[in-house]
Residue frames relative to the residue before (quaternion, step in Angstrom):
aa qw qx qy qz dx dy dz
M 1.0000 0.0000 0.0000 0.0000 0.00 0.00 0.00
A 0.4036 0.7463 -0.4693 0.2446 3.60 1.22 -0.09
E 0.6440 0.5288 -0.3301 0.4434 3.57 0.96 -0.87
E 0.6781 0.4943 -0.3025 0.4521 3.59 0.90 -0.90
E 0.6407 0.5470 -0.3322 0.4242 3.58 1.02 -0.77
Q 0.6692 0.5060 -0.2993 0.4544 3.61 1.15 -0.57
Q 0.5536 0.6259 -0.3981 0.3785 3.58 1.19 -0.25
P 0.5591 -0.6177 0.4268 0.3517 3.59 -1.08 0.65
V 0.3527 -0.6868 0.5885 0.2398 3.53 -1.27 0.50
F 0.2223 -0.7861 0.5669 0.1063 3.56 -0.52 1.19
A 0.3984 -0.7622 0.4709 0.1963 3.58 -0.89 0.95
D 0.5918 0.5593 -0.3711 0.4464 3.58 1.25 0.26
A 0.5319 -0.6300 0.4637 0.3243 3.58 -1.29 -0.19
L 0.4062 0.7336 -0.4543 0.3008 3.58 1.22 0.41
F 0.3740 -0.6925 0.5693 0.2378 3.54 -1.28 0.49
R 0.1161 -0.8257 0.5520 0.0086 3.56 -0.89 0.97
Q 0.2514 -0.7123 0.6374 0.1526 3.47 -1.34 0.58
K 0.4123 -0.7196 0.4992 0.2511 3.57 -0.81 0.96
R 0.1393 -0.7746 0.6145 0.0547 3.53 -0.98 0.96
K 0.7074 -0.4398 0.3230 0.4493 3.60 -1.23 -0.30
H 0.8428 0.2499 -0.1637 0.4477 3.52 -1.38 0.36
G 0.6847 -0.5263 0.2921 0.4110 3.58 0.98 0.81
K 0.5386 0.6086 -0.4077 0.4162 3.57 1.22 0.40
F 0.2283 -0.7723 0.5843 0.1000 3.55 -1.29 0.45
R 0.2071 -0.7530 0.6117 0.1266 3.54 -1.24 0.57
L 0.4889 -0.6689 0.4732 0.2994 3.57 -0.96 0.85
V 0.2391 -0.7469 0.6076 0.1257 3.53 -1.17 0.74
E 0.4262 -0.7102 0.4984 0.2562 3.55 -0.81 0.99
P 0.3565 -0.7483 0.5151 0.2180 3.61 -0.73 0.99
P 0.5189 -0.6119 0.4776 0.3582 3.58 -1.14 0.49
R 0.3274 -0.7228 0.5736 0.2034 3.56 -1.12 0.64
I 0.1444 0.7914 -0.5732 0.1559 3.55 -0.20 1.30
A 0.2588 -0.7703 0.5681 0.1299 3.54 -0.85 1.02
G 0.6289 0.5144 -0.3884 0.4349 3.55 -0.43 1.16
P 0.6200 -0.5512 0.3969 0.3928 3.57 -1.22 0.30
V 0.1592 -0.7677 0.6156 0.0793 3.56 -1.12 0.75
V 0.1331 -0.8090 0.5711 0.0409 3.59 -0.99 0.84
D 0.1741 -0.7406 0.6404 0.1056 3.54 -1.20 0.72
T 0.1526 -0.8523 0.4982 0.0467 3.56 -0.15 1.30
H 0.7887 0.1650 -0.1116 0.5816 3.60 1.23 0.01
A 0.2431 0.7539 -0.5689 0.2209 3.56 -0.34 1.29
H 0.2339 -0.7125 0.6362 0.1810 3.52 -1.35 0.33
V 0.0744 -0.8545 0.5135 0.0242 3.55 0.66 1.16
H 0.6292 0.5679 -0.3316 0.4143 3.57 1.06 -0.74
L 0.6401 0.5171 -0.3335 0.4601 3.62 1.22 -0.27
L 0.5658 0.6018 -0.3843 0.4124 3.59 1.24 -0.18
A 0.6571 -0.5649 0.3375 0.3677 3.56 -1.17 0.59
D 0.8052 0.0825 -0.0055 0.5872 3.60 1.02 -0.76
P 0.1856 -0.8372 0.5017 0.1137 3.62 0.30 1.20
A 0.6266 0.5431 -0.3540 0.4325 3.61 0.97 -0.77
L 0.6483 0.5053 -0.3129 0.4759 3.58 0.98 -0.82
E 0.6340 0.5383 -0.3365 0.4417 3.59 1.01 -0.77
F 0.6488 0.4917 -0.3238 0.4821 3.59 0.99 -0.74
A 0.6229 0.5270 -0.3387 0.4686 3.59 1.06 -0.71
R 0.6392 0.5168 -0.3257 0.4671 3.59 0.98 -0.80
C 0.5946 0.5619 -0.3608 0.4478 3.58 1.05 -0.72
A 0.6625 0.5052 -0.3063 0.4604 3.56 0.87 -0.96
A 0.6595 0.5380 -0.3140 0.4207 3.57 0.88 -0.95
W 0.7780 0.3394 -0.1694 0.5008 3.59 1.00 -0.84
G 0.6009 -0.6342 0.3451 0.3429 3.60 1.19 0.31
V 0.3979 0.6615 -0.5234 0.3608 3.59 1.12 0.61
G 0.1518 -0.8722 0.4640 0.0295 3.55 -0.25 1.29
F 0.7775 0.1974 -0.1207 0.5848 3.59 1.26 -0.12
V 0.0131 0.7795 -0.6253 0.0347 3.56 -0.99 0.91
C 0.1277 -0.7492 0.6448 0.0817 3.55 -1.02 0.88
D 0.1862 -0.7913 0.5771 0.0785 3.57 -0.57 1.19
I 0.2627 -0.7854 0.5501 0.1075 3.56 -0.80 1.09
V 0.0683 -0.8139 0.5768 -0.0138 3.57 -0.65 1.15
D 0.2578 -0.7576 0.5850 0.1318 3.56 -0.92 0.99
V 0.3739 -0.7742 0.4619 0.2180 3.59 -0.51 1.14
Q 0.6483 0.4799 -0.3372 0.4855 3.61 1.21 -0.22
E 0.7744 0.4135 -0.1787 0.4443 3.55 0.86 -1.01
D 0.7443 0.4124 -0.2192 0.4774 3.58 0.94 -0.89
A 0.5820 -0.5924 0.4312 0.3526 3.56 -1.14 0.68
P 0.5641 -0.6318 0.4072 0.3417 3.62 -0.93 0.83
D 0.6628 0.5367 -0.3286 0.4057 3.60 1.01 -0.69
V 0.4084 0.6974 -0.4855 0.3332 3.60 1.24 0.00
F 0.6445 0.5450 -0.3265 0.4254 3.58 0.98 -0.85
E 0.6953 0.4327 -0.2709 0.5059 3.59 1.12 -0.59
R 0.6976 0.5053 -0.2842 0.4210 3.58 0.85 -0.94
I 0.6171 0.5874 -0.3731 0.3674 3.59 0.99 -0.70
D 0.6158 0.5215 -0.3553 0.4717 3.61 1.07 -0.56
D 0.6279 0.5253 -0.3327 0.4681 3.59 1.07 -0.71
W 0.6423 0.5160 -0.3221 0.4663 3.58 0.95 -0.87
H 0.6512 0.5238 -0.3114 0.4524 3.54 0.94 -0.90
A 0.6659 0.4954 -0.2969 0.4723 3.58 0.97 -0.87
Q 0.6488 0.5276 -0.3168 0.4476 3.59 1.00 -0.82
A 0.5699 0.6278 -0.3754 0.3743 3.57 1.13 -0.62
Q 0.5796 0.6009 -0.3831 0.3953 3.58 1.09 -0.59
S 0.7115 0.4140 -0.2556 0.5069 3.59 0.98 -0.81
R 0.6322 0.5396 -0.3356 0.4434 3.60 1.15 -0.50
L 0.5587 0.6499 -0.3867 0.3407 3.59 1.11 -0.61
P 0.6894 0.4525 -0.3200 0.4665 3.68 0.70 -0.86
E 0.6229 0.5422 -0.3390 0.4508 3.58 1.06 -0.73
A 0.6704 0.4964 -0.2994 0.4631 3.59 0.92 -0.91
V 0.6432 0.5156 -0.3208 0.4663 3.57 1.01 -0.80
E 0.6655 0.5005 -0.3047 0.4624 3.59 0.90 -0.89
R 0.6559 0.5016 -0.3150 0.4679 3.58 0.95 -0.84
T 0.6030 0.5562 -0.3481 0.4537 3.58 1.05 -0.72
R 0.6801 0.4876 -0.2852 0.4672 3.56 0.90 -0.94
E 0.6287 0.5334 -0.3351 0.4560 3.58 1.05 -0.72
V 0.6595 0.5055 -0.3124 0.4604 3.59 0.91 -0.90
L 0.6823 0.4820 -0.2967 0.4627 3.58 0.89 -0.88
A 0.6368 0.5299 -0.3319 0.4511 3.59 1.01 -0.76
A 0.7089 0.4403 -0.2467 0.4926 3.56 1.12 -0.73
G 0.4804 -0.6807 0.4296 0.3482 3.58 1.25 -0.13
G 0.7801 -0.2132 0.1129 0.5773 3.57 1.24 0.45
D 0.3432 -0.6949 0.5672 0.2786 3.54 -1.27 -0.38
E 0.7856 -0.3539 0.2067 0.4635 3.58 -1.25 -0.14
L 0.7638 0.3333 -0.1875 0.5199 3.60 1.18 -0.47
T 0.7550 0.3991 -0.1637 0.4939 3.56 1.21 -0.47
H 0.0315 -0.7834 0.6199 0.0319 3.56 -1.08 0.76
L 0.5038 -0.6061 0.5161 0.3352 3.53 -1.30 0.33
P 0.5758 -0.5532 0.4473 0.4029 3.61 -1.12 0.47
D 0.6348 -0.5536 0.3772 0.3852 3.56 -1.11 0.69
G 0.8486 0.1661 -0.1437 0.4812 3.53 -0.90 0.99
A 0.4982 0.6793 -0.4209 0.3365 3.59 1.26 -0.01
D 0.3931 -0.6816 0.5699 0.2369 3.53 -1.21 0.65
A 0.4981 -0.6821 0.4467 0.2949 3.59 -0.73 1.04
A 0.5866 0.6004 -0.3692 0.3988 3.60 1.11 -0.61
C 0.5924 0.5926 -0.3625 0.4080 3.60 1.16 -0.53
F 0.7195 0.4275 -0.2333 0.4952 3.58 1.20 -0.48
A 0.4722 0.7269 -0.4064 0.2888 3.56 1.31 -0.16
L 0.5245 -0.6117 0.5021 0.3140 3.51 -1.27 0.56
P 0.6163 -0.4980 0.4287 0.4340 3.60 -1.23 0.25
D 0.6365 -0.5741 0.3569 0.3714 3.58 -1.09 0.69
D 0.7483 0.3964 -0.2170 0.4857 3.59 1.03 -0.76
A 0.2639 0.8243 -0.4793 0.1456 3.60 1.26 0.23
A 0.6896 0.5141 -0.2949 0.4161 3.60 0.87 -0.92
S 0.7393 0.3988 -0.2252 0.4935 3.59 1.16 -0.46
R 0.4444 0.7101 -0.4493 0.3106 3.58 1.23 0.13
S 0.5531 -0.6243 0.4488 0.3209 3.54 -1.24 0.55
L 0.5267 -0.6028 0.4939 0.3397 3.54 -1.19 0.58
P 0.5838 -0.5839 0.4124 0.3850 3.59 -1.14 0.47
R 0.5117 -0.5752 0.5359 0.3466 3.52 -1.22 0.54
L 0.1744 -0.8154 0.5493 0.0543 3.60 -0.80 1.03
R 0.0396 0.7563 -0.6524 0.0284 3.55 -0.98 0.96
L 0.3064 -0.7525 0.5613 0.1573 3.56 -1.27 0.43
A 0.1309 -0.7311 0.6580 0.1245 3.52 -1.31 0.46
A 0.1152 -0.7962 0.5922 0.0459 3.57 -1.10 0.67
G 0.2375 0.7531 -0.5867 0.1795 3.53 -1.04 0.84
V 0.4323 -0.6375 0.5511 0.3208 3.53 -1.35 -0.31
H 0.4172 -0.7295 0.5009 0.2068 3.54 -0.58 1.27
P 0.5896 -0.5867 0.4059 0.3787 3.62 -1.06 0.60
H 0.5460 0.5957 -0.4093 0.4237 3.62 1.14 -0.44
N 0.7626 0.3730 -0.1782 0.4975 3.59 1.06 -0.78
A 0.3273 0.7919 -0.4731 0.2047 3.58 1.26 0.20
R 0.5925 0.5885 -0.3746 0.4028 3.61 1.09 -0.58
F 0.6772 0.4770 -0.2897 0.4795 3.59 1.21 -0.39
Y 0.5212 0.6734 -0.4045 0.3336 3.58 1.25 -0.23
D 0.1734 0.7576 -0.6092 0.1575 3.55 -0.61 1.20
D 0.7606 -0.3674 0.2489 0.4739 3.58 -1.26 -0.10
A 0.6483 0.5246 -0.3269 0.4446 3.59 0.98 -0.82
M 0.6681 0.4805 -0.3091 0.4766 3.57 0.96 -0.83
E 0.6297 0.5239 -0.3459 0.4575 3.57 0.98 -0.72
S 0.6147 0.5396 -0.3453 0.4602 3.58 1.05 -0.71
R 0.6421 0.5086 -0.3178 0.4775 3.60 1.00 -0.82
L 0.6592 0.5102 -0.3089 0.4580 3.56 0.96 -0.87
V 0.6387 0.5233 -0.3270 0.4597 3.59 0.91 -0.89
N 0.6236 0.5480 -0.3277 0.4510 3.55 1.02 -0.84
R 0.6848 0.4749 -0.2796 0.4769 3.57 0.97 -0.87
L 0.6447 0.5465 -0.3321 0.4189 3.58 0.96 -0.79
A 0.6074 0.5619 -0.3521 0.4374 3.59 1.20 -0.42
D 0.5033 0.6349 -0.4247 0.4040 3.59 1.26 -0.25
P 0.4314 -0.7352 0.4495 0.2670 3.65 -0.60 1.01
R 0.5583 0.5833 -0.4063 0.4277 3.62 1.21 -0.15
I 0.5967 0.5818 -0.3555 0.4231 3.57 1.22 -0.50
C 0.1402 -0.8256 0.5455 0.0327 3.55 -0.78 1.08
A 0.8049 0.1041 -0.0473 0.5823 3.62 1.22 -0.17
V 0.3978 -0.6333 0.5963 0.2918 3.52 -1.36 0.33
G 0.4914 0.6701 -0.4348 0.3471 3.57 -0.44 1.12
E 0.6017 -0.1100 -0.7560 -0.2331 1.42 -2.33 0.53
I 0.1042 -0.7918 0.6019 -0.0020 3.54 -0.96 0.97
G 0.3743 0.7479 -0.5028 0.2184 3.57 -1.18 0.37
L 0.5514 -0.5704 0.4907 0.3603 3.52 -1.19 -0.78
D 0.0279 -0.7755 0.6307 0.0105 3.57 -1.00 0.87
Y 0.0536 -0.8266 0.5596 -0.0272 3.54 -0.16 1.35
H 0.4879 0.6352 -0.4458 0.3998 3.59 1.25 0.28
Y 0.7824 0.2884 -0.1474 0.5320 3.57 0.76 -1.06
D 0.1300 -0.8300 0.5302 0.1145 3.60 1.10 -0.65
L 0.1837 0.8128 -0.5304 0.1556 3.60 0.85 0.93
S 0.7185 0.2104 -0.2033 0.6310 3.55 1.34 -0.13
P 0.5970 -0.5591 0.4158 0.3976 3.61 -1.07 0.62
R 0.5823 -0.6330 0.3786 0.3418 3.56 -0.96 0.83
E 0.6210 0.5306 -0.3585 0.4519 3.58 1.01 -0.64
D 0.6299 0.5116 -0.3300 0.4822 3.59 1.05 -0.72
Q 0.6313 0.5317 -0.3360 0.4536 3.59 1.00 -0.78
R 0.6708 0.4958 -0.3055 0.4594 3.57 0.87 -0.92
R 0.6532 0.5221 -0.3118 0.4512 3.57 0.97 -0.87
A 0.6828 0.4753 -0.2904 0.4729 3.59 0.86 -0.95
F 0.6213 0.5456 -0.3364 0.4507 3.57 1.03 -0.76
R 0.6681 0.4983 -0.3047 0.4611 3.58 0.84 -0.96
R 0.6766 0.5001 -0.3083 0.4438 3.58 0.85 -0.91
Q 0.6917 0.4650 -0.2904 0.4701 3.58 0.99 -0.73
I 0.5604 0.5488 -0.3931 0.4799 3.60 1.16 -0.43
R 0.6495 0.5118 -0.3151 0.4658 3.57 0.98 -0.84
L 0.6173 0.5259 -0.3479 0.4705 3.59 1.09 -0.63
A 0.6114 0.5385 -0.3539 0.4593 3.59 1.04 -0.70
H 0.6400 0.5075 -0.3201 0.4799 3.57 1.02 -0.79
T 0.6777 0.5112 -0.2955 0.4382 3.58 0.86 -0.97
T 0.7545 0.4182 -0.2075 0.4613 3.56 0.86 -1.00
G 0.4102 -0.7136 0.4697 0.3192 3.57 1.19 -0.46
L 0.5114 0.6482 -0.4038 0.3939 3.57 1.27 0.40
P 0.5162 -0.6055 0.4889 0.3576 3.60 -1.18 0.41
A 0.3789 -0.6990 0.5573 0.2392 3.55 -1.32 0.29
A 0.1963 -0.7526 0.6203 0.1013 3.56 -0.98 0.97
L 0.1895 -0.8543 0.4820 0.0447 3.55 -0.38 1.28
H 0.1440 -0.7001 0.6907 0.1095 3.49 -1.31 0.70
V 0.1092 0.7936 -0.5859 0.1225 3.58 -0.47 1.20
R 0.0818 0.7941 -0.5962 0.0857 3.55 -0.74 1.06
E 0.8429 -0.0586 -0.0361 0.5337 3.54 -0.73 1.22
A 0.6872 0.4216 -0.2828 0.5196 3.57 1.09 0.72
H 0.2452 0.8239 -0.4917 0.1391 3.59 1.14 0.47
D 0.6520 0.5139 -0.3322 0.4477 3.60 0.92 -0.80
E 0.6925 0.4702 -0.2877 0.4653 3.58 0.88 -0.90
A 0.6326 0.5215 -0.3372 0.4628 3.58 0.98 -0.76
F 0.6432 0.5177 -0.3186 0.4656 3.57 0.99 -0.82
A 0.6513 0.5182 -0.3156 0.4558 3.58 0.97 -0.86
I 0.6465 0.5097 -0.3218 0.4676 3.59 0.98 -0.81
L 0.6560 0.5004 -0.3141 0.4696 3.58 0.94 -0.82
R 0.6310 0.5234 -0.3379 0.4624 3.57 1.02 -0.71
E 0.6663 0.4945 -0.2984 0.4716 3.58 1.04 -0.78
E 0.7379 0.4121 -0.2220 0.4863 3.58 0.91 -0.94
G 0.4849 -0.6393 0.4409 0.4022 3.54 1.22 -0.56
F 0.4125 -0.6863 0.5386 0.2621 3.56 -0.85 0.96
P 0.5305 -0.6462 0.4274 0.3440 3.63 -0.79 0.91
E 0.5205 -0.6635 0.4452 0.3011 3.55 -0.89 0.96
A 0.6609 0.5239 -0.3057 0.4418 3.59 1.09 -0.69
G 0.6808 -0.4901 0.2860 0.4631 3.58 1.24 -0.21
T 0.2102 -0.7485 0.6179 0.1172 3.53 -1.34 0.42
L 0.1461 -0.7844 0.6014 0.0399 3.55 -0.92 1.01
L 0.2033 -0.7621 0.6065 0.1001 3.56 -0.72 1.11
H 0.2165 -0.8374 0.4975 0.0664 3.53 -0.18 1.39
C 0.8734 0.1358 -0.0840 0.4601 3.54 -1.29 0.61
F 0.1758 0.8113 -0.5395 0.1407 3.58 0.88 0.88
D 0.0651 0.8116 -0.5763 0.0706 3.58 -0.92 0.93
L 0.5397 0.6190 -0.3992 0.4077 3.58 1.18 0.57
D 0.6894 -0.5099 0.3503 0.3769 3.58 -1.24 -0.43
W 0.7200 -0.4488 0.3167 0.4242 3.55 -1.37 0.11
E 0.6016 0.5688 -0.3692 0.4222 3.60 0.98 -0.72
T 0.6715 0.4737 -0.2879 0.4918 3.58 1.04 -0.79
L 0.7239 0.4760 -0.2481 0.4335 3.56 0.91 -0.92
E 0.5695 0.6705 -0.3811 0.2844 3.59 0.97 -0.82
P 0.6838 0.4728 -0.3342 0.4441 3.67 0.75 -0.81
W 0.6213 0.5333 -0.3405 0.4622 3.59 1.09 -0.64
V 0.6498 0.5038 -0.3079 0.4787 3.56 0.98 -0.85
D 0.6379 0.5382 -0.3251 0.4446 3.57 0.99 -0.83
R 0.6908 0.4415 -0.2704 0.5047 3.59 1.18 -0.55
G 0.5505 -0.6554 0.3749 0.3562 3.57 1.26 0.16
C 0.3754 0.7280 -0.4910 0.2966 3.59 1.18 0.48
F 0.4343 -0.6586 0.5494 0.2753 3.54 -1.17 0.66
V 0.1604 -0.7727 0.6066 0.0965 3.56 -1.12 0.66
A 0.1894 -0.7981 0.5684 0.0642 3.56 -0.75 1.13
L 0.1684 -0.7891 0.5886 0.0508 3.54 -0.88 1.03
G 0.1325 -0.7944 0.5911 0.0444 3.52 -0.95 0.98
G 0.8516 -0.1692 0.1215 0.4811 3.52 -1.19 -0.62
A 0.5643 0.6231 -0.3862 0.3796 3.59 1.11 -0.61
L 0.5636 0.6088 -0.3912 0.3983 3.59 1.11 -0.56
T 0.7001 0.4633 -0.2606 0.4768 3.60 1.15 -0.61
F 0.5293 0.6554 -0.4093 0.3503 3.62 1.24 -0.28
K 0.5698 -0.6188 0.4195 0.3413 3.58 -0.99 0.79
R 0.6761 0.5254 -0.2958 0.4234 3.58 0.98 -0.84
C 0.6850 0.5413 -0.2655 0.4089 3.59 1.20 -0.45
Q 0.1697 0.7992 -0.5578 0.1458 3.61 0.92 0.81
D 0.6087 0.5512 -0.3572 0.4451 3.60 1.04 -0.70
T 0.6377 0.5195 -0.3240 0.4674 3.57 1.06 -0.73
R 0.6467 0.5079 -0.3208 0.4700 3.57 0.95 -0.82
D 0.6324 0.5173 -0.3295 0.4732 3.58 1.04 -0.75
A 0.6466 0.5183 -0.3172 0.4612 3.58 1.02 -0.79
V 0.6331 0.5282 -0.3278 0.4612 3.58 0.99 -0.82
A 0.6415 0.5395 -0.3257 0.4374 3.58 0.97 -0.83
R 0.7147 0.4337 -0.2466 0.4902 3.61 1.17 -0.53
T 0.5814 0.6040 -0.3602 0.4091 3.58 1.28 -0.17
P 0.5100 -0.6322 0.4741 0.3398 3.62 -0.91 0.82
R 0.5279 -0.6750 0.4130 0.3083 3.56 -0.86 0.93
N 0.6357 0.5434 -0.3467 0.4248 3.59 1.09 -0.52
L 0.6818 0.4360 -0.2944 0.5084 3.60 1.31 0.10
L 0.5728 0.6176 -0.3712 0.3908 3.61 1.24 -0.03
L 0.0316 -0.7723 0.6345 -0.0028 3.54 -1.17 0.77
T 0.2811 -0.7209 0.5982 0.2086 3.57 -1.28 0.36
E 0.0016 0.7865 -0.6166 0.0360 3.56 -1.19 0.60
T 0.3460 -0.7119 0.5480 0.2705 3.56 -1.33 -0.12
D 0.1705 -0.7505 0.5911 0.2414 3.58 0.86 -1.03
S 0.1838 0.8075 -0.5380 0.1573 3.58 1.14 0.60
P 0.5565 -0.1310 -0.8175 -0.0687 1.51 -2.16 1.34
Y 0.5333 0.6368 -0.3914 0.3961 3.58 1.27 0.30
M 0.8147 0.3489 -0.1935 0.4209 3.54 -1.43 -0.12
T 0.1073 0.8188 -0.5519 0.1162 3.58 0.90 0.92
P 0.4400 -0.7150 0.4690 0.2742 3.62 -0.80 0.92
E 0.5952 -0.5151 0.4670 0.4029 3.53 -1.33 0.26
P 0.6641 -0.1885 -0.7160 -0.1038 1.58 -2.12 1.35
M 0.4882 0.6975 -0.3962 0.3437 3.60 1.11 0.64
R 0.2200 0.7905 -0.5405 0.1857 3.58 1.18 0.46
G 0.7349 0.3747 -0.2990 0.4797 3.55 -0.98 0.90
M 0.6462 0.4451 -0.3144 0.5344 3.56 1.31 -0.17
P 0.5515 -0.5652 0.4645 0.4007 3.61 -1.11 0.46
C 0.3415 -0.7442 0.5437 0.1841 3.54 -1.00 0.86
G 0.1203 -0.7775 0.6134 0.0694 3.57 -0.95 0.89
P 0.6701 -0.5161 0.3303 0.4190 3.60 -1.15 0.35
A 0.5723 0.5865 -0.3909 0.4192 3.61 1.14 -0.43
H 0.5684 0.6048 -0.3808 0.4076 3.60 1.18 -0.46
T 0.4415 0.6980 -0.4585 0.3282 3.60 1.22 -0.17
V 0.5774 0.6096 -0.3932 0.3748 3.61 1.06 -0.61
F 0.6330 0.5266 -0.3403 0.4541 3.61 1.09 -0.60
T 0.6545 0.4917 -0.3082 0.4846 3.58 0.99 -0.81
A 0.6398 0.5263 -0.3253 0.4559 3.58 0.99 -0.83
A 0.6521 0.5063 -0.3136 0.4692 3.58 0.99 -0.81
C 0.6379 0.5155 -0.3197 0.4745 3.57 1.03 -0.79
M 0.6466 0.5160 -0.3231 0.4596 3.58 0.96 -0.84
A 0.6247 0.5367 -0.3396 0.4543 3.58 0.99 -0.78
E 0.6513 0.5061 -0.3084 0.4739 3.56 1.02 -0.81
V 0.6472 0.5271 -0.3125 0.4535 3.58 0.94 -0.92
L 0.7290 0.4263 -0.2282 0.4844 3.57 1.01 -0.84
G 0.5189 -0.6902 0.3900 0.3199 3.57 1.26 0.18
C 0.3634 0.7259 -0.4987 0.3040 3.57 1.14 0.64
E 0.0731 -0.8690 0.4894 0.0059 3.57 0.17 1.28
T 0.7329 0.3764 -0.2343 0.5160 3.60 1.10 -0.53
E 0.6423 -0.5198 0.3891 0.4073 3.55 -1.24 0.39
K 0.6310 0.5334 -0.3329 0.4544 3.58 1.02 -0.76
A 0.6649 0.4981 -0.3078 0.4637 3.59 0.91 -0.88
R 0.6488 0.5055 -0.3193 0.4708 3.59 0.98 -0.81
S 0.6517 0.5195 -0.3147 0.4543 3.57 0.95 -0.86
Q 0.6553 0.5033 -0.3099 0.4703 3.59 0.98 -0.81
M 0.6371 0.5240 -0.3253 0.4622 3.57 1.01 -0.79
L 0.6766 0.4887 -0.2929 0.4665 3.58 0.89 -0.93
A 0.6234 0.5294 -0.3387 0.4651 3.58 1.05 -0.71
Q 0.6359 0.5188 -0.3267 0.4687 3.59 1.04 -0.74
I 0.6488 0.5098 -0.3170 0.4676 3.59 0.94 -0.87
A 0.6567 0.5055 -0.3074 0.4676 3.58 0.95 -0.87
Q 0.6340 0.5193 -0.3253 0.4717 3.57 1.02 -0.78
N 0.6248 0.5369 -0.3347 0.4575 3.59 0.99 -0.82
A 0.6766 0.5107 -0.2915 0.4432 3.56 0.88 -1.01
R 0.7001 0.4660 -0.2828 0.4612 3.55 0.84 -0.93
A 0.6308 0.5324 -0.3424 0.4488 3.59 1.02 -0.71
L 0.7197 0.4360 -0.2470 0.4805 3.58 1.01 -0.80
L 0.8499 0.2447 -0.0492 0.4641 3.56 0.77 -1.10
D 0.7409 0.3749 -0.2355 0.5051 3.61 1.14 -0.15
R 0.3034 0.7584 -0.5095 0.2707 3.53 0.96 0.95
P 0.6373 -0.5034 0.3955 0.4290 3.60 -1.24 0.22
P 0.6692 -0.4720 0.3645 0.4433 3.61 -1.23 0.29
T 0.4831 -0.6531 0.4957 0.3073 3.56 -1.10 0.68
A 0.6685 -0.4785 0.3703 0.4324 3.56 -1.27 0.28
W 0.6346 0.5259 -0.3301 0.4602 3.59 1.02 -0.78
Q 0.6548 0.5075 -0.3204 0.4593 3.60 0.90 -0.84
I 0.6433 0.5193 -0.3270 0.4577 3.58 0.92 -0.84
E 0.6694 0.5149 -0.2931 0.4482 3.56 0.97 -0.90
H 0.7962 0.3453 -0.1493 0.4739 3.59 0.93 -0.90
A 0.4449 0.7430 -0.4380 0.2414 3.62 1.20 -0.28
Q 0.7018 0.4814 -0.2929 0.4359 3.60 0.76 -0.99
T 0.6575 0.5040 -0.3137 0.4639 3.58 0.91 -0.88
A 0.6643 0.5063 -0.3053 0.4574 3.57 0.95 -0.90
A 0.6442 0.5202 -0.3283 0.4546 3.60 0.96 -0.81
T 0.6358 0.5230 -0.3241 0.4660 3.58 1.01 -0.78
E 0.6609 0.5029 -0.3041 0.4668 3.58 0.95 -0.87
R 0.6466 0.5121 -0.3301 0.4590 3.61 0.98 -0.77
N 0.6520 0.5199 -0.3161 0.4524 3.58 1.01 -0.75
C 0.6820 0.4784 -0.2797 0.4772 3.57 1.20 -0.49
E 0.4998 0.6734 -0.4244 0.3416 3.58 1.27 -0.19
């Protein structure tokens, strides 16, 4: 991420493609009428989270689930993210105004419009400054990269966080046999223990699975798929891999990879997936969709994935696209925006007291 961290933070809501010599070119946003959701983001890792939430509002992203790792991320993320979200309300008019200034000037010192492009093609919706901020929920877990650190003490910290009524899922959890940053036995052990926490808490599980789909599926079959639901995050493979998960009623979330040229098999798999199991996401600041690869990804970039999904599903009219997006939003809210579970209600006060004493 070093390259992305060195890039400037623009105070507007425009989308950019990185060019040579530190310059950028504006990217025309898709025009989609309907709610857009980002079911898996790490907004707290972006340079200006408050601005990112403001950009979401400007482009109609109405729901964001921020994923927090209790081993890797600073504990104060859980407190600061509400502040960032609140600050976004005052940042929104500023971002909209700056966007209009850049377009009126035909760019800025680092950014230009594509040759022959009309600035109006990049403009925000007329009501952008008055739009509502996205609904914000959180998920907490221990990533398979950090499974080697998973012990009773860490599980106690995680349980404490899961009692927070803002938490909507246990995640991201799973197996990553691509990087193998934790021994595989540690990954399997941490995965099993966190699946059991999903059962105990009544929360769904948000999965990170890479080059281990068969084994992850087998473990879930042994431990039991959480009754509240299972979300397969950042899917970028084929129908043969996805089919058993779909048959078990698991949700599948598609991010920037859906737009990658190499991912035709993924697009074919999405076309065969029941719409009531589809979700959109970003995995921001990673997995930036085309044509903005190399730029940090924010939750507002979900609009590009949503537009690609509409195309994959054959939604040719505005009405069809709107209905598809409404279905995706309904899926997200049904899975991730439910009231606190009975377990959370029972444990919330005790957990809050313990966190205040940390």
